[in-house]
N, C-alpha and C positions, 0 to 999 in steps of 0.2 A: 496272606492271600491264598495259601495252600488249601485252607479249609473251604474257601469260596470256590476254588476250581473243582475240588472233589465233589461238592454238592451240586455245582453247575452241571458237571458231567452226569451225575446220578439222575438228575431230574430232567435233563434235556429231552429224553424220550417220552416223558410222561406229563409234562406241564407245558402250557402254552408258551410260545417263544417270548412273548412280551413280558411275562412274569419272570422268566429265567434271566432275561436281559436286565430287568429292573433289579432283581436280587444281586446279580453280579456287580452292577455298577454302584448301587447304593450301599450295600453292606461293606464294600471295600472302604468307603469313607468312614463308617462306624468303627471298623477294626483299627484303622489308622489313628482314630481319635481316642482309642482306648476304651470305647464303649463295650461292655461285655457282650459276647456273642450269645444269642438266645438259642442254645443248642436244643434240637428237637429230635435227635436220632436216638432211638431206643436200640441198644446193641443186641439184646436178646442172645447173649453169647454164653449163657449157662448151658452145659451139655444136657441133652434130653435123656432122661432116665428110661429104663425099660418099663417101669410101672409107677403109677401115681394113685393116690387115694381118689382124686377127682380130676377129670379131664373136662375142660370147658371149650366148646367149639364156637368160635366167633367172638371177637373183641368189640362188638357193638355195645349199645346201652345195657342190654340184659347181661351179656357175658362179662363185661368189665366190672359191673357191680358184684356179680357172683364171685368172680375170681378174687376181688378185693376182700369181700366179707369172709369167704371160706379160708383164705390164707391168713386171716387174723388168728386162726387156731394154729399155733406154731407147730403142733405135732401132726398136722395134715399136710400132705404134699399136693400141690395144685399145678396143673399144666394148662396154659391158655394157648390155644392154636388159632392163628389168624392167617387167612389166605393172602391178605394184602401186605403192604409195606407200612412203615411208620408214617406219622404225620410230618408236615414240613412247616416252615415259616409261612409258605404260601397259603396253606389251609387255615392259618390263624386269622387271615384278613376277612372280616365279615363282608366287606363290600365286594370281595372277589368271588363270592359264593357261586354265582352262575357260571363262572369260568372253568369249573372243575369237572363238569359233566363229560367233557371230552378227554379226560385224562385217565391214567391207570388207577386213580382213586375211585373209579366208578366201574361196576361190573359190566356196564354197557348193555343192559337188557333192553329189549324192544318187545312190546306186547304184540299179540296176533292182530291181524287187520280187523278194524271195527266197522260196523255197518252204519251207525248213525253218529259216530264221533271220530275225532282225530283226522278229519277230512283234510286238514291243512298240512298233514305230514305225508311223507312218501309212503305209498301203498296203504294209506289209512292206518299206519302203525305208530302209536304213541311211544316215545321213549320212556322207560321206567328206570331212572337212575337209582342205584342202590350203592351205598358206600362200601368200598373194599379197602380196608386198612385199619390201623389201630384207631378205634372209635366208631367203626362201622359207618352207618349213615349219618352219625352226628358230626362227621367231617365234611358232609355235603349239605346238610340241612340249613334252613334259614334261621336257626337259633331262636325259634319262637317258643316261649315257655307257656304252655296251657295245660290244664288237667282234665277238662270236661265237667259234666254236671254230676251232682249227687246221685241223680236218678240213673246215670250210666252204670254205676257200681252197685246200687241197690238192685237193679235189674239182673245183674250177673248173679247175685246171691239168690234172687227170687227164682232163677232157673234151676236151683238146686245145688249151687256151688257155695257151700258154707264157708264163711271167712272172707268173702269178697265184697261185702256191702261197704258203703262209703265210710262208715265209722271204723271199719276194719282196715281200709287201705290208706286213710288219711295219715296215720302215723308214719307210713312208709314214704309218702310224698314228702313229709316234713323231715324224715331222716336223711333224705338225699339233698335237701335244699339248703343253700346259703344265700339268702335274699338280702341285698343291701339297699333296697329302695326305702327311702326314709319313712314314708307313710305306712309301711307294713311292719315296722320294727316291733310293735307291740301287738300284732295281730295273732290270734291263736291259729290262724290258717297259714302262717308262714314260719319259717325257721331260719336261723342264722348259724346253724351248727353243722350243716351237711357239707358234702363234697362239691356239689354243683353250684357254681356261683350264678346268681341272677341279678341283673341290674337294668336300669333304663338305658335305652340307646344313648350313647355318649354324645352323638351329634344331634342336636335338637333343632329340627327344621321348623320354621314358623308355619309351614303348611300343615304339619301334624296338629297344631293347635286349632287351625281352621277346620280340619276334619272333625275334631271333637266338638267344636262349636256348632258346626253344621248338623251333626248328629243330634245335638241338644235341641236345635230348632225343629227337627222332625220328630221330637218326642222320645228320643233315646236318652237313657241315663248317662251323664257325662262322668268320665274318669272312674269307671267301675273297676273293681278287682275281678276280672273275668276268671281267675283261678277258682273263685268261690262259686260264681254263677254267670256263665257266659250267655246272658239273656238280655235282650232289649237294652243294649248299652254300647258305649264306645270308649276307647282308651288308647293311650300310647302303649308301646310294646314293653313287655317284660322279656328281656333277652338273656340267653344263656352265654353271656360274655363276662369277662373280667378286665376292667380297664380298656374296654373296646377290643379285646382279643377273644377269639372263639374259645369256648370251654367245651371240648368234646368229652365223651364218656371216658376215653382213655386218659385225657389230661386230669379229669376229675377223680378217677378211681384207680387207674393203673400206675400212673407216675408216682403218687404218694406211697405206693406199695412196692415199687420196683426193687428196693434193696432187701426185701424179705427173702431169705434163703430158701424158703419152702415154696415160693412162687416162681415158676419158670414160664417165660413167654417166648413162643416161637412164631416169628413173622414169616411171611412168604411160605406158609405151610397150609396147603389146601386139603381139607379132609375129603376123602372119597367114599368112605363107608364106615358105618358104625358096626362093630362086630357083636353079633348076638347069637348065642347058642340056640339053634333051632329046636332042640329038645326041651331044654330047661327054660328057654326064653329069658335067659340072664345075659345082661350086657357085659362083655369081657374086655372091650377096648375099642380102638379106632385105627383105621388105616388113613394115611395122609401122604401127599406128594410134597417133597421138599428137595430143591436142587435137582429136579428131574428123576428122583428116586422114590419108589413107593416104600413107605416105612410103616411099622406097626408099633403101637404103644398100648400097654394094658392098664386096666383100671381095677382097683380094689373095692371101691365103694360105688361111685356113680359117674356116668357121663352126663354132662349138662349141655343140651343142644340149644345154642343161642345164635344161630346163624341167620335169623331174620325170617320174615314171612314168605320169602321165596326160596331161600336155600335150606331152611329147616325142613319143610315138607319134601323138597327134592332129596335131601340126605336120608330122611326116613324111608322114602320109597326105594331108593337105591339099596337100602339095607334090609329090605323085605317087610317093611311096615307100611301098609297102604291098601288101597282098593285092590282086592285080589285079582279081578279080571284085568285091570290095568297092569299090574305087576307081571302076571302070566303072559300078557301080550308082549312084554319086553324081555321075557325069559328070566325074570327074577324070582327065585324061590320065595313063596309067601310064608312069612313067620307069623304075622298078625294082620288080620283083615280089618282095617280102620279107614274111615273116610278122610284120609289125609289129602290136603290140597283143595278140598271142596270149599264152597261158600266164601271165597275171597271177597273181602270188603275193602272199600277205598273211598277217600274223599276226592271228589273231582269237581271241576267247574271251568271257569274261563280265566286265563292269564294272558293278557289283561287288557282293559280298555284305557286309552290315553286321553288325558285332558290337557289343554293348553292354558298357560298363564302368561301375563304380560310382563313378566320379569324373568331374569336369568338367575339360575341357581346352580349348584353342583350337579354333576352327572357322573354315572359310573360307566366308564368306557376304557378302552385300552390306553387312551391318553391319560385318563385319571390315574390309572394304576401305575403308569410309568412316570408320573410326576414326582420327582424326588422330594419336593416340599410336602406334598400331601402324604407321601409314604413315611417320611420322617415324623410328621405330625402324628400319624397313627402309631408308628413303632415306638417312639420315645415317650409320647405324652398321652396316648390313647384318646386322641381327639380327631375331629374332622370327619368328612363324609365316608371314609373307608371304615369307620366303626359302625356303619348302618348295615344290618344284616340283609343282604340282597336288596338294599334300598328301602326296606320296610320299616315303618315306625307308626303303626296304627292298626287296631282291630275294631270292627264293629259287628254287632250281633243283632240280626233281625229274624222275623218269621215270615214265611211266604203264606199266601192264602190257603195252601194245603195244610198249614200248621207246622211245617218242618223248619228246623233251624238252618240259618245260612250265616256264614261268616264273610264279612267284607274285609279284605286285606289292603291297607293303604300304603302305597309306596311313594313318599314325597320326593325320592330321588330315582330318576329313570336313566335311560341311556341318552336323553336329550336335555339340555339345560333349561328349557322352558316347558317341561312336561312333568306331570305326575301320573301315577297309575292307580287303578283300583281293580283288584281281582275278586272273583266270586268263588266261594267254596261251599259246596253242599254238605252240610254236617250229617244229615241222615238220608243219604241217597238210597234209592231203590235198586240201583245197579248191583249186579253180582258177577263174580268171576271165578277163576280157578287157576291152579298151578298143577301141571302134569309133566311127565317125563317125555322128552324127545326120543331118548334111547336109554339103554342101560350103561352108557358111557358117562362116567361122572364129570367128564370135562365138557360134555355137551350142555349148553344152557337149557334150562327147562322151558316148557311152553307155558306162556302166561296169557290169559284172555280175560276180557272184562266187557260187560254189556253196557256201554255208555248210551244213555237215552234210549233204552230198548224196553220192550214188553209193555208198552202203553202206560208207563208209570208217570209220576209227577215230576221227575227230575228235570225234564226239559222246560216245562212251564215254570218251575221253581227258579231255574237259572235265568230265564228271560225276565222274570219278576225282579231278580236281584240286579241284573244289569240295568234295568230301567230305574230301579231304586238308586243305584249308584249315580246315574245321570241326574236324577232329581236332587240328590244330596248336594251335588256340586252346583247345579244351575238354578235351583229354586230356593236357595237359602242366601241369607245376607253374608254369611261367613266368608264366602269366596268372592264376593263382589269387588272388593278393592284390588284383586289381582285379575279380574275379568276372566275367571276360570270358565271354560266351556269344553264340551266334548270335541275332540279333534274332528274337524269336518271332512276328513278323508275316509270314505268308506273302505271296508275290507275288499280288496279286488275281487275275491271269489263271491262276494255278496253284493256287488255294486249294481246288479240287475234288479235288485229289490229296493223299494222305497226306503231311503235312509231313515233310521230310527224306528221303523215300523216293527211290529211284533215278528213279522216274517224275516225281517233283517236280523233281529236279535236271535232268532232260531238258527239262522244261517251262521252267524258269528259263533254261537254256542257249539255248533257241530264242527266248525273248522278250527276254532281256537281252543279245543278241548285240552284241558290240562290236568294231569294227575299230580296230586300234592304229595305223593310218595308216602302215604299213610296206609299202605297195604297191611292187612291183618286178617285173623280168623281162619287161617289155613290149617292150623292144628288146634281146633277149637276146644276149649274147656267143656267137658261134658260129652264130647264125641271122640276126641283123640287123646286128650289128657284129662285126668281127674282134677279135683279142686286142690290137690297137692302138687299139680303140674307133672305128675308121673304119667308116662305113656301107658295107656290102658293095656294090660296083658303082658307088659314087658317089665322085667326087674332091672333096677339100676339105671334107668334112663328117664330124664325129665326134659321138658321143653320150657325154656325161660326167655321169652321174647314176645313181641307183639302178636305173633301168630296164635297165641292162646286165647285172645279175647273172643267171647261168644258173639259179641256185636261191637261195632265200632264206636268208641267214645266220641263225644263232641269236642275233640281236642287234636292238636298236633301231637304225634305219638311219642316224642322224645321223653317228656316227663312221665307219662303213663308207663312207658317201657322200663324206665329206671325204677319206678315203683314196683313193677313186676319182678325186677331183679332183686330189690331189697326184700320183698316178701318171700320170693323163692329161696333166697339165701337163708333167711330165717327158718323156713320150713325144713330145708336140708340140714341145717345145724341142729335143730331140735330133734330131728329123726335120728341122727348119728350120735348125739350126746346124751340121749335118754338112757 
């Protein structure tokens, strides 16, 4: 029980009380029964050296891959710096995904007030959860494995970025993937040799099958492999889980390498500045905060910045790389004038509309998470509703009249036992945003803004179309008739003055229930801030390897694409230094 008490004390300040209580009560039974404790604490107790060949900033998807691949070269020393803590058993639970936004595993960012969106949030400010800990946002995400379209990557190459066409990047998707779904075992588009495990959701709700049948009735292709072509089809989820447990980037890439003597991992180590010689423009090291002290570590070869689409541009600007007028405004000496933080792209839409059914099923609530039987079913056997990532097990792909792609996210398990959800996600939104500095204090959060439903673009009409399509898919098909599925007849309070189900009502819903799907990218764009080798333009020994480098947003949840960037980036770094 000593282990239980220690972990209980450690997490009591950062995790919801219900999960702590669950862990303390249920795990005691397992230890007493002699069931092995699933230890998740990365000690990170190797002393930090004065100098390394490579320093990787951020243990998210990009950084975890790079740290793993570079440390395969035994004569190279690699330091991985992560601002957050290690994962826990709590973050392993797919069904608990939505409960972690209020913990220390989240940076807690909030975007600036929106004009036409986020009206249902305080001061019209949407929260922007970003993962803080080993695994980065892969410890908070919904574990949805998608890659985007062939055209997404061919377009990157067509913009002048040689080596980034679909045929160039597909091998790197395959390098990271270990897909156990039976129908994909002989597919040239899938692999069983990578670090990231992908499987079907272990809890198979009958409602997910109805979702697929309903899509077929409306002309969508059933059971598509959306990793090849997310177009005009519907399917169950491909989830980044193993036996119903979350597979974060850290679990996939850092844990297998943690015994390498040349790889050092420092948690609770927040980088405050990248050190760049202003005359030679050569990167010399980084400054970081650990245990309240400012420390410096130097680099022989390269610093790899993988802090994500918000923190990577913030660190570049704090280090003198960014828009010169903005840096001068904050009293930061300009080393390189680049459009850092501009043109932020993001998937957004509505989360979510509820549908009623005439039967009772599982729900994801505090009570579910505190049910020892469901918890044991998940922990010991990888079964039950807790294996369902955020309650989701279905994706559909449609096109709006404007011609833009939209994803429908089907959640057969909601917070009520007789409800299911459908969310809408705009795959090619016209909205644009930015990341800028609040001050020159590295501990100040950056300023994040986004233009939801602004500038007379098609985003709003596209989302209204998607919401109406979701209702049609449920109410006008035979698939859902035996459960009497229908849109919940209770209007959103802020929109009840409008005729229920009218276009004006759906416009109101869109603006009030605006949801960011945490796919921010393009703040260190390839071609503007980094070159096709991911090197920061004009700076020696500094690369960016995360989702901020995409010139445009892929039609995908960005976990798998960012792992691909990590794999390709690591290969480019190895090739450069081994030639």
